[in-house]
Rosetta silent file (secondary structure, phi, psi, omega in degrees, C-alpha in Angstrom):
SEQUENCE: MSLFTSPVAMWAVAMICATFGLRERRREARPAPTVPGPPGPPGWMTAAARVPCPAILVRRLTREGDPVEISRAGLGQRLPPVTLARARAGCAALAATLALPLAIGAPVVAILAPVLACGAACAPGRWVMSRQRARRRAIVRELPDLLDLLGICVEAGMALDPALGLAAERLGGTLGAEVAQVLHDLSLGTPRSVAYRQLVDRVGAPEVARTVGALLQAEELGAPLSRALQGQAEALRAGRRQAARERAATAAPKIQLVVAMVMVPAVLILVLGVLLIQLSRQVGAVIG
SCORE:     score description
SCORE:     0.000 S_00000001
   1 L     0.000  123.048 -177.805  -12.573  -73.211   32.345 S_00000001
   2 L   -79.775  172.276 -177.565  -14.270  -70.080   31.028 S_00000001
   3 L   -69.633  -34.689 -176.195  -14.240  -68.903   27.476 S_00000001
   4 L   -74.330  -23.124 -179.824  -11.884  -65.950   28.180 S_00000001
   5 L   -98.721    4.383 -179.733   -9.266  -68.160   29.846 S_00000001
   6 L   -74.425  152.291  178.992   -9.265  -70.879   27.199 S_00000001
   7 H   -61.957  -33.612 -179.395   -6.104  -71.309   25.073 S_00000001
   8 H   -66.478  -41.661  178.572   -8.026  -70.664   21.859 S_00000001
   9 H   -65.303  -40.610  179.170   -9.311  -67.274   23.115 S_00000001
  10 H   -65.637  -38.824  178.283   -5.859  -66.288   24.359 S_00000001
  11 H   -64.639  -39.491  178.000   -4.351  -67.307   21.026 S_00000001
  12 H   -65.357  -43.208  177.763   -6.941  -65.206   19.147 S_00000001
  13 H   -64.322  -39.008  178.769   -6.294  -62.159   21.313 S_00000001
  14 H   -63.261  -42.226  178.802   -2.556  -62.587   20.798 S_00000001
  15 H   -64.041  -39.842  177.967   -2.978  -62.783   17.014 S_00000001
  16 H   -63.217  -43.561  179.350   -5.160  -59.644   17.026 S_00000001
  17 H   -66.327  -40.276  177.627   -2.579  -57.712   19.066 S_00000001
  18 H   -62.532  -39.846  179.386    0.217  -58.916   16.769 S_00000001
  19 H   -62.173  -46.313  177.311   -1.752  -57.803   13.721 S_00000001
  20 H   -63.285  -37.575  178.491   -2.244  -54.305   15.116 S_00000001
  21 H   -64.533  -43.690  176.433    1.411  -54.139   16.143 S_00000001
  22 H   -63.498  -37.027  179.744    2.611  -55.092   12.660 S_00000001
  23 H   -64.339  -45.489  178.843    0.253  -52.512   11.119 S_00000001
  24 H   -64.886  -35.076 -178.789    1.621  -49.744   13.322 S_00000001
  25 H   -68.212  -40.580  176.193    5.155  -50.840   12.608 S_00000001
  26 H   -64.901  -35.858  177.715    4.550  -50.711    8.826 S_00000001
  27 H   -64.994  -39.298  175.984    2.971  -47.306    9.227 S_00000001
  28 H   -69.150  -35.340  179.051    6.045  -46.007   11.052 S_00000001
  29 H   -76.702  -14.721  179.391    8.367  -47.563    8.518 S_00000001
  30 L   -65.553  132.341 -179.199    6.474  -46.056    5.616 S_00000001
  31 L   -63.941  145.255  179.578    8.449  -43.148    4.140 S_00000001
  32 L   -68.485  144.623  178.075    7.043  -39.690    4.761 S_00000001
  33 L   -65.590  135.313 -179.150    5.390  -38.067    1.784 S_00000001
  34 L   -78.013  141.047  179.706    7.686  -35.676    0.017 S_00000001
  35 L   -81.666  119.989 -179.701    6.639  -32.062   -0.182 S_00000001
  36 L   -62.179  139.668  178.586    6.420  -31.088   -3.858 S_00000001
  37 L   -76.313  178.749  177.793    8.698  -28.276   -4.859 S_00000001
  38 L   -65.619  145.024 -179.158    7.620  -25.183   -6.726 S_00000001
  39 L   -66.046  148.070 -179.164    6.422  -25.861  -10.237 S_00000001
  40 L   -85.839 -166.202 -179.625    8.865  -25.280  -13.033 S_00000001
  41 L   -64.339  154.894 -178.846    8.436  -23.427  -16.277 S_00000001
  42 L   -70.273  169.942 -177.784    5.356  -24.292  -18.363 S_00000001
  43 H   -64.066  -36.975 -178.621    5.439  -26.717  -21.210 S_00000001
  44 H   -66.159  -32.111  178.748    5.272  -24.130  -23.966 S_00000001
  45 H   -73.638  -38.313  176.659    8.387  -22.419  -22.639 S_00000001
  46 H   -63.689  -42.058  178.224   10.258  -25.719  -22.415 S_00000001
  47 H   -66.224  -36.284  178.625    9.245  -26.582  -25.970 S_00000001
  48 H   -69.577  -31.248  179.053   10.296  -23.134  -27.232 S_00000001
  49 H   -69.077  -19.482 -179.390   13.691  -23.519  -25.556 S_00000001
  50 L   -90.925   -2.871  179.164   14.291  -26.697  -27.611 S_00000001
  51 L   -72.664  130.083  178.974   13.746  -24.966  -30.939 S_00000001
  52 L   -64.544  125.979 -179.918   17.052  -24.709  -32.860 S_00000001
  53 L  -137.558  154.852  177.191   18.097  -21.052  -33.038 S_00000001
  54 L   -62.936  145.882 -179.240   21.326  -19.223  -33.986 S_00000001
  55 H   -63.746  -36.327 -176.763   23.715  -18.638  -31.115 S_00000001
  56 H   -68.700  -31.771  176.788   23.990  -14.946  -31.898 S_00000001
  57 H   -68.307  -38.396  178.547   20.155  -14.572  -31.534 S_00000001
  58 H   -64.289  -41.226  178.717   20.342  -16.294  -28.157 S_00000001
  59 H   -65.694  -37.343 -179.729   23.157  -13.945  -27.025 S_00000001
  60 H   -68.317  -31.847 -177.405   21.191  -10.886  -28.173 S_00000001
  61 L   -91.033    6.444  174.840   18.114  -11.998  -26.219 S_00000001
  62 L   -84.973  130.762 -178.211   20.069  -12.599  -22.982 S_00000001
  63 L  -106.632  148.882  178.460   19.427   -9.912  -20.366 S_00000001
  64 L   -68.132  -32.829 -179.109   21.762   -8.916  -17.524 S_00000001
  65 L   -86.461    7.785 -177.745   18.962   -8.968  -14.944 S_00000001
  66 H   -64.587  -41.841  178.585   17.752  -12.440  -15.887 S_00000001
  67 H   -59.282  -41.298 -178.732   19.519  -14.267  -12.959 S_00000001
  68 H   -68.561  -41.603  178.876   17.978  -11.885  -10.424 S_00000001
  69 H   -64.313  -39.884 -178.563   14.515  -12.116  -11.948 S_00000001
  70 H   -69.506  -39.785  178.799   14.657  -15.908  -12.142 S_00000001
  71 H   -67.221  -37.607  178.485   15.824  -16.146   -8.493 S_00000001
  72 H   -71.816  -21.992  174.733   13.033  -13.855   -7.285 S_00000001
  73 L   -80.245   -5.922 -177.586   10.566  -15.997   -9.216 S_00000001
  74 L    78.368   24.511 -174.958   11.721  -19.032   -7.265 S_00000001
  75 L  -120.696   28.561 -174.238   13.140  -20.752  -10.341 S_00000001
  76 L   -62.211  -35.626 -177.428   16.876  -20.556   -9.573 S_00000001
  77 L   -97.885   -6.974 -176.090   17.339  -24.356   -9.887 S_00000001
  78 L  -112.167  -17.838 -178.327   14.741  -25.000  -12.608 S_00000001
  79 L  -136.152   93.803  175.574   15.261  -22.273  -15.173 S_00000001
  80 L   -66.135  155.161  178.703   18.836  -21.307  -16.071 S_00000001
  81 H   -59.451  -34.566  178.255   19.282  -17.906  -17.746 S_00000001
  82 H   -62.932  -39.190  178.672   20.450  -19.609  -20.961 S_00000001
  83 H   -65.023  -37.097  177.496   17.238  -21.589  -21.102 S_00000001
  84 H   -66.700  -40.993  176.460   15.192  -18.399  -20.698 S_00000001
  85 H   -63.403  -41.586  177.819   17.153  -16.777  -23.587 S_00000001
  86 H   -63.942  -36.103  178.691   16.622  -19.865  -25.731 S_00000001
  87 H   -64.796  -41.419  176.699   12.901  -19.732  -24.922 S_00000001
  88 H   -61.320  -45.965  178.700   12.803  -16.118  -26.105 S_00000001
  89 H   -64.879  -40.542  179.425   14.596  -17.012  -29.347 S_00000001
  90 H   -64.688  -42.929  177.227   12.404  -20.070  -29.886 S_00000001
  91 H   -61.167  -43.370  178.582    9.201  -18.054  -29.413 S_00000001
  92 H   -65.988  -37.779  179.763   10.373  -15.405  -31.868 S_00000001
  93 H   -68.911  -40.326  179.230   11.387  -18.044  -34.426 S_00000001
  94 H   -66.608  -37.831  178.385    8.070  -19.840  -34.111 S_00000001
  95 H   -66.919  -40.533  177.627    6.078  -16.627  -34.469 S_00000001
  96 H   -66.304  -37.578  179.619    8.086  -15.640  -37.584 S_00000001
  97 H   -68.156  -37.630  178.600    7.622  -19.141  -39.048 S_00000001
  98 H   -70.998  -30.470 -179.834    3.892  -19.054  -38.490 S_00000001
  99 H   -80.000  -15.967 -176.824    3.640  -15.591  -40.036 S_00000001
 100 H   -66.098  -47.839  177.945    5.557  -16.605  -43.185 S_00000001
 101 H   -62.486  -36.300  176.906    2.725  -18.565  -44.898 S_00000001
 102 H   -66.418  -34.188  178.220    0.292  -15.749  -44.133 S_00000001
 103 H   -66.923  -30.257  178.210    2.734  -13.241  -45.595 S_00000001
 104 H   -69.758  -38.569  179.124    2.838  -15.168  -48.846 S_00000001
 105 H   -78.907  -36.133  179.977   -0.939  -15.004  -49.201 S_00000001
 106 L  -130.953  105.562 -178.825   -1.301  -11.438  -47.881 S_00000001
 107 L   -59.037  -22.350  178.310    1.806   -9.235  -48.205 S_00000001
 108 L   -61.450  -32.448 -177.996    0.424   -6.873  -45.575 S_00000001
 109 H   -66.769  -22.791  179.414    1.095   -9.552  -42.946 S_00000001
 110 H   -64.349  -26.391  175.796    4.796   -9.366  -43.721 S_00000001
 111 H   -72.258  -33.638  179.890    4.897   -5.960  -42.017 S_00000001
 112 H   -82.496  -10.073 -179.179    3.353   -7.447  -38.879 S_00000001
 113 H   -60.933  -46.626  177.119    5.762  -10.389  -38.771 S_00000001
 114 H   -62.303  -34.641  179.086    8.526   -8.516  -36.869 S_00000001
 115 H   -65.578  -42.435  178.001    5.896   -7.197  -34.437 S_00000001
 116 H   -64.965  -39.293  178.816    4.647  -10.734  -33.812 S_00000001
 117 H   -67.170  -39.594  177.745    8.168  -12.000  -33.331 S_00000001
 118 H   -66.192  -40.974  177.333    8.984   -9.277  -30.813 S_00000001
 119 H   -64.438  -38.717  179.695    5.780   -9.917  -28.875 S_00000001
 120 H   -69.264  -34.887  178.458    6.466  -13.648  -28.806 S_00000001
 121 H   -67.231  -25.807  178.263   10.035  -13.032  -27.616 S_00000001
 122 H   -82.957  -12.042 -175.769    8.692  -11.019  -24.685 S_00000001
 123 H   -62.843  -45.926  179.948    6.306  -13.786  -23.564 S_00000001
 124 H   -62.016  -41.920  179.015    8.811  -15.852  -21.482 S_00000001
 125 H   -63.590  -38.811  177.063   10.011  -12.749  -19.689 S_00000001
 126 H   -66.062  -36.242  177.469    6.477  -11.639  -18.958 S_00000001
 127 H   -65.317  -41.621  178.428    5.688  -15.067  -17.517 S_00000001
 128 H   -64.111  -39.428  179.843    8.740  -14.882  -15.201 S_00000001
 129 H   -65.755  -43.373  178.751    7.665  -11.361  -14.075 S_00000001
 130 H   -65.053  -38.521  174.907    4.145  -12.571  -13.297 S_00000001
 131 H   -63.878  -40.167  177.955    5.505  -15.531  -11.381 S_00000001
 132 H   -61.943  -46.601 -179.856    7.783  -13.133   -9.445 S_00000001
 133 H   -64.221  -39.676  179.578    4.889  -10.850   -8.500 S_00000001
 134 H   -66.109  -38.507  179.586    2.697  -13.751   -7.386 S_00000001
 135 H   -68.865  -38.933  179.035    5.556  -15.129   -5.232 S_00000001
 136 H   -65.836  -40.390  176.768    6.248  -11.715   -3.703 S_00000001
 137 H   -64.735  -39.187  178.596    2.589  -11.273   -2.795 S_00000001
 138 H   -62.613  -43.065 -178.778    2.498  -14.717   -1.189 S_00000001
 139 H   -67.022  -42.006  179.609    5.594  -13.927    0.922 S_00000001
 140 H   -66.790  -34.501  177.268    4.289  -10.523    2.051 S_00000001
 141 H   -68.097  -34.518 -177.599    0.961  -12.153    2.980 S_00000001
 142 H   -86.057  -13.194 -171.359    2.697  -14.821    5.088 S_00000001
 143 H   -65.870  -42.375  178.008    5.210  -12.484    6.735 S_00000001
 144 H   -62.569  -36.481  177.912    2.996  -11.179    9.667 S_00000001
 145 H   -66.202  -38.107  173.817    2.091  -14.703   10.678 S_00000001
 146 H   -61.470  -42.981 -179.009    5.746  -15.688   10.686 S_00000001
 147 H   -66.889  -36.711  177.185    6.635  -12.699   12.855 S_00000001
 148 H   -62.592  -48.847  179.861    3.837  -13.591   15.304 S_00000001
 149 H   -61.008  -40.486 -178.623    5.054  -17.188   15.595 S_00000001
 150 H   -66.527  -41.202  178.318    8.664  -15.981   15.948 S_00000001
 151 H   -64.339  -39.388  176.810    7.681  -13.528   18.644 S_00000001
 152 H   -64.274  -41.596  179.219    5.854  -16.184   20.656 S_00000001
 153 H   -65.337  -40.543  179.122    8.869  -18.514   20.446 S_00000001
 154 H   -67.336  -40.961  177.593   11.286  -15.761   21.523 S_00000001
 155 H   -63.780  -28.061  178.369    9.083  -14.739   24.442 S_00000001
 156 L   -75.573   -6.720  177.927    9.011  -18.384   25.513 S_00000001
 157 L   104.821    5.058 -179.822   12.781  -18.320   25.922 S_00000001
 158 L   -80.344  153.633  171.517   13.953  -19.895   22.667 S_00000001
 159 L   -72.143  169.491 -171.969   16.997  -18.672   20.798 S_00000001
 160 H   -68.307  -46.445 -175.401   16.592  -16.915   17.492 S_00000001
 161 H   -67.264  -47.409  175.550   17.715  -19.727   15.159 S_00000001
 162 H   -60.261  -36.999  179.448   15.601  -22.504   16.784 S_00000001
 163 H   -64.776  -40.549  177.042   12.673  -20.090   16.853 S_00000001
 164 H   -62.854  -42.538  178.913   13.135  -19.398   13.133 S_00000001
 165 H   -63.723  -41.271 -178.671   13.249  -23.105   12.395 S_00000001
 166 H   -70.016  -39.794  179.768   10.097  -23.867   14.423 S_00000001
 167 H   -68.144  -37.774  177.559    8.195  -20.913   12.944 S_00000001
 168 H   -67.121  -38.499  178.802    9.193  -21.861    9.398 S_00000001
 169 H   -66.049  -41.702  179.346    8.168  -25.463    9.996 S_00000001
 170 H   -70.973  -37.645 -175.699    4.777  -24.461   11.417 S_00000001
 171 H   -78.689  -49.899 -178.060    4.094  -21.845    8.758 S_00000001
 172 L    68.841 -155.737  176.668    5.372  -23.664    5.645 S_00000001
 173 H    74.884 -165.461 -178.449    4.609  -22.127    2.296 S_00000001
 174 H   -68.824  -44.139  179.706    6.937  -19.974    0.246 S_00000001
 175 H   -66.800  -34.632  176.717    8.213  -17.899    3.159 S_00000001
 176 H   -62.360  -39.434  177.055    8.857  -20.991    5.218 S_00000001
 177 H   -66.366  -37.129  176.636   11.067  -22.353    2.459 S_00000001
 178 H   -65.866  -40.058  177.933   12.962  -19.091    2.284 S_00000001
 179 H   -67.092  -38.039  176.861   13.555  -19.069    6.045 S_00000001
 180 H   -62.944  -35.646  175.769   14.749  -22.677    5.845 S_00000001
 181 H   -65.288  -38.356  177.168   17.210  -21.591    3.180 S_00000001
 182 H   -64.205  -43.790  178.310   18.463  -18.837    5.483 S_00000001
 183 H   -65.902  -32.987  176.362   19.003  -21.327    8.329 S_00000001
 184 H   -66.063  -42.392  176.722   20.854  -23.619    5.943 S_00000001
 185 H   -62.324  -40.849  178.878   23.159  -20.765    4.972 S_00000001
 186 H   -65.534  -35.645  178.945   23.740  -19.949    8.664 S_00000001
 187 H   -69.231  -24.204  177.604   24.587  -23.609    9.368 S_00000001
 188 L   -86.571    2.852  177.139   27.238  -23.464    6.665 S_00000001
 189 L    98.060   10.675  178.247   28.956  -20.502    8.386 S_00000001
 190 L   -72.695  133.329  177.537   27.461  -17.593    6.481 S_00000001
 191 L   -58.530  151.446 -174.239   27.300  -14.420    8.632 S_00000001
 192 H   -62.612  -44.183 -179.155   23.793  -13.499    9.770 S_00000001
 193 H   -63.718  -37.392  179.250   23.769  -10.146    8.047 S_00000001
 194 H   -69.136  -41.079  177.860   24.894  -11.691    4.727 S_00000001
 195 H   -61.855  -41.711  178.534   22.267  -14.437    5.005 S_00000001
 196 H   -66.855  -38.485  178.249   19.543  -11.853    5.645 S_00000001
 197 H   -68.213  -34.206  176.585   20.685   -9.705    2.747 S_00000001
 198 H   -65.966  -35.805  176.364   20.610  -12.706    0.433 S_00000001
 199 H   -61.762  -43.504  179.664   17.010  -13.322    1.582 S_00000001
 200 H   -63.779  -40.124 -179.432   16.109   -9.748    0.703 S_00000001
 201 H   -68.743  -34.662  178.737   17.754  -10.095   -2.722 S_00000001
 202 H   -71.811  -31.581 -176.897   15.930  -13.360   -3.441 S_00000001
 203 H   -88.093  -48.983  179.289   12.536  -12.001   -2.477 S_00000001
 204 L    76.021   24.448  179.659   12.785   -8.397   -3.698 S_00000001
 205 L  -107.353  132.195  178.169    9.973   -7.117   -1.424 S_00000001
 206 H   -65.348  -26.326  177.145   10.425   -3.873    0.523 S_00000001
 207 H   -65.820  -39.613  177.813    8.430   -5.306    3.445 S_00000001
 208 H   -68.644  -37.360  176.618   10.965   -8.082    3.893 S_00000001
 209 H   -61.516  -42.702  177.719   13.777   -5.511    3.663 S_00000001
 210 H   -65.563  -40.013  178.011   12.250   -3.439    6.433 S_00000001
 211 H   -64.142  -42.604  179.090   11.731   -6.486    8.611 S_00000001
 212 H   -66.379  -38.070  177.852   15.279   -7.662    8.133 S_00000001
 213 H   -64.201  -39.270  179.231   16.567   -4.165    8.890 S_00000001
 214 H   -68.385  -36.197  178.776   14.563   -4.044   12.128 S_00000001
 215 H   -66.861  -45.213  178.422   15.909   -7.486   13.176 S_00000001
 216 H   -63.340  -39.738  179.855   19.513   -6.432   12.514 S_00000001
 217 H   -66.856  -41.605  178.842   19.020   -3.161   14.316 S_00000001
 218 H   -65.352  -34.959  179.349   17.472   -4.882   17.347 S_00000001
 219 H   -71.087  -37.779 -178.706   20.387   -7.334   17.456 S_00000001
 220 H   -72.938  -39.441 -176.866   22.990   -4.591   17.229 S_00000001
 221 H   -87.796   -8.964 -179.608   21.416   -2.287   19.817 S_00000001
 222 L    76.828   21.922 -179.845   20.369   -5.023   22.181 S_00000001
 223 L   -77.096  156.517  176.844   16.661   -4.091   22.087 S_00000001
 224 L   -60.658  124.571 -176.293   14.027   -6.709   23.001 S_00000001
 225 H   -71.134  -29.296 -179.248   13.480   -8.786   19.908 S_00000001
 226 H   -67.613  -35.191  176.764    9.870   -9.637   20.717 S_00000001
 227 H   -65.410  -42.935  177.936    8.922   -5.962   20.656 S_00000001
 228 H   -62.017  -42.416  177.408   10.581   -5.433   17.329 S_00000001
 229 H   -64.152  -42.909  178.923    8.793   -8.460   15.873 S_00000001
 230 H   -63.107  -42.281  179.416    5.446   -7.344   17.223 S_00000001
 231 H   -64.304  -39.996 -179.459    5.932   -3.814   15.853 S_00000001
 232 H   -68.839  -39.590  176.922    6.837   -5.133   12.415 S_00000001
 233 H   -61.586  -44.717  179.038    3.816   -7.471   12.361 S_00000001
 234 H   -64.550  -39.324  179.086    1.487   -4.611   13.294 S_00000001
 235 H   -65.368  -39.089  177.858    3.059   -2.327   10.663 S_00000001
 236 H   -65.383  -39.728  179.348    2.659   -4.993    7.964 S_00000001
 237 H   -70.365  -35.616  175.367   -0.984   -5.556    8.840 S_00000001
 238 H   -64.460  -40.093  176.436   -1.632   -1.808    8.879 S_00000001
 239 H   -64.616  -37.504  179.310   -0.033   -1.537    5.439 S_00000001
 240 H   -66.468  -42.247  177.574   -2.164   -4.416    4.163 S_00000001
 241 H   -64.090  -38.163  176.916   -5.341   -2.702    5.411 S_00000001
 242 H   -65.285  -40.670  177.868   -4.304    0.557    3.800 S_00000001
 243 H   -64.856  -36.725  177.533   -3.616   -1.218    0.493 S_00000001
 244 H   -65.555  -39.917  176.043   -7.070   -2.862    0.673 S_00000001
 245 H   -62.234  -39.908  179.315   -8.637    0.566    1.214 S_00000001
 246 H   -67.563  -41.792  178.025   -6.804    1.975   -1.766 S_00000001
 247 H   -65.531  -35.592  174.702   -7.859   -0.910   -3.987 S_00000001
 248 H   -65.409  -37.218 -179.662  -11.473   -0.449   -2.805 S_00000001
 249 H   -69.963  -33.413  177.984  -11.273    3.263   -3.539 S_00000001
 250 H   -81.962   -9.050  179.907   -9.998    2.620   -7.088 S_00000001
 251 H   -74.848  -34.020 -177.897  -12.673    0.010   -7.731 S_00000001
 252 H   -63.687  -46.909  176.132  -15.552    2.494   -7.863 S_00000001
 253 H   -60.869  -34.358  178.699  -14.242    4.526  -10.870 S_00000001
 254 H   -68.070  -39.709  177.427  -13.566    1.278  -12.733 S_00000001
 255 H   -65.759  -41.542  175.842  -17.085    0.091  -12.129 S_00000001
 256 H   -61.743  -38.144  178.138  -18.487    3.429  -13.244 S_00000001
 257 H   -64.763  -42.266  178.688  -16.407    3.235  -16.415 S_00000001
 258 H   -62.390  -42.839  178.975  -17.757   -0.233  -17.183 S_00000001
 259 H   -63.234  -43.311 -177.477  -21.326    0.973  -16.595 S_00000001
 260 H   -69.392  -33.516 -174.803  -20.807    4.032  -18.797 S_00000001
 261 H   -92.892  -20.540 -174.979  -19.086    2.173  -21.639 S_00000001
 262 H  -119.026  -53.594 -171.381  -21.071   -1.105  -21.699 S_00000001
 263 H   -74.516  -44.554 -179.664  -24.362   -1.021  -19.839 S_00000001
 264 H   -61.105  -50.121  176.805  -25.574    2.463  -20.791 S_00000001
 265 H   -59.794  -34.680  179.048  -25.040    1.984  -24.581 S_00000001
 266 H   -63.718  -42.302  179.847  -26.743   -1.418  -24.384 S_00000001
 267 H   -66.423  -40.823  178.204  -29.787    0.130  -22.719 S_00000001
 268 H   -64.163  -40.853  178.194  -29.846    2.989  -25.209 S_00000001
 269 H   -63.081  -38.888  178.510  -29.609    0.623  -28.157 S_00000001
 270 H   -64.723  -44.703 -179.778  -32.536   -1.373  -26.736 S_00000001
 271 H   -67.787  -44.829 -179.755  -34.695    1.724  -26.230 S_00000001
 272 H   -63.487  -36.221  178.114  -33.819    3.190  -29.600 S_00000001
 273 H   -62.311  -44.876  177.800  -34.541   -0.163  -31.291 S_00000001
 274 H   -61.357  -45.844  179.751  -38.041   -0.267  -29.785 S_00000001
 275 H   -60.061  -40.945 -178.790  -38.658    3.359  -30.780 S_00000001
 276 H   -66.556  -38.756  179.769  -37.499    2.698  -34.333 S_00000001
 277 H   -67.055  -43.112  178.204  -39.735   -0.364  -34.648 S_00000001
 278 H   -65.955  -40.847  179.408  -42.784    1.612  -33.383 S_00000001
 279 H   -63.956  -39.322  178.956  -41.960    4.572  -35.591 S_00000001
 280 H   -65.276  -35.732  178.834  -41.585    2.365  -38.680 S_00000001
 281 H   -66.570  -43.786 -178.149  -44.994    0.793  -37.994 S_00000001
 282 H   -68.074  -45.803 -179.745  -46.712    4.218  -37.659 S_00000001
 283 H   -65.785  -38.929  178.120  -44.928    5.765  -40.664 S_00000001
 284 H   -63.071  -35.868  177.788  -45.530    2.630  -42.700 S_00000001
 285 H   -69.349  -33.840  179.767  -49.228    2.768  -41.952 S_00000001
 286 H   -73.300  -45.123 -176.966  -49.402    6.416  -43.033 S_00000001
 287 H   -74.428  -32.399 -178.564  -47.335    5.999  -46.197 S_00000001
 288 L    85.549    0.000    0.000  -48.904    2.675  -47.087 S_00000001
């Protein structure tokens, strides 16, 4: 009886195979890692929203366009408009409270207290606007890749909705989440045009509006969808190249301004300093 056909060797091989099988089974049973959602408002805004403020001040600091701005910033479920208004009121109250002890010591600061309160009240809105601009830039940057993936899927014979789902899954990111939301709305019975318009309202980017218009027009006229997607992708990339050229063209005057306002005075001060030192030595030797 050889070593490989002995019962001990067969038992060892069986135990090794069982160990690998149990490991693979545990790996399959392990829950998939959850994709983290978009980050919510920062801690300072949450803390400011908890500051006790009069209700009339909160109502005065509520804006009509807050729901739209919050939705375009991707914070529709994380930042209610009332919380944003409370954050404005809390920031204004904190700024006024901090300026009060300084106003007691220096009465001139009392004049600046309302200015500080107004500037602090604008801080939450400015943060939402910056978040909205960053999200819009990310969506516009991902849009040509999504159109390319969608065009490949459509040319392969897939229907539009499965192609959208596959392209959104492959792409991921902010635009992938928005496309997944559109597919969810369509599965609930929302008309396609309404779901597309809601996407445009949530994003607020003209590039997305033009792409949605081209898709709806191609569907109504019966034009080949792959050509429309390819044309939109090429137009978006051409617009991106043109915007890069414009930013490069505006960079030269800014650099020249920095050179003229910072570097040239620094060099002049250095040269004049050396000249003054040499002149003082010569004049000092003559005068004694």
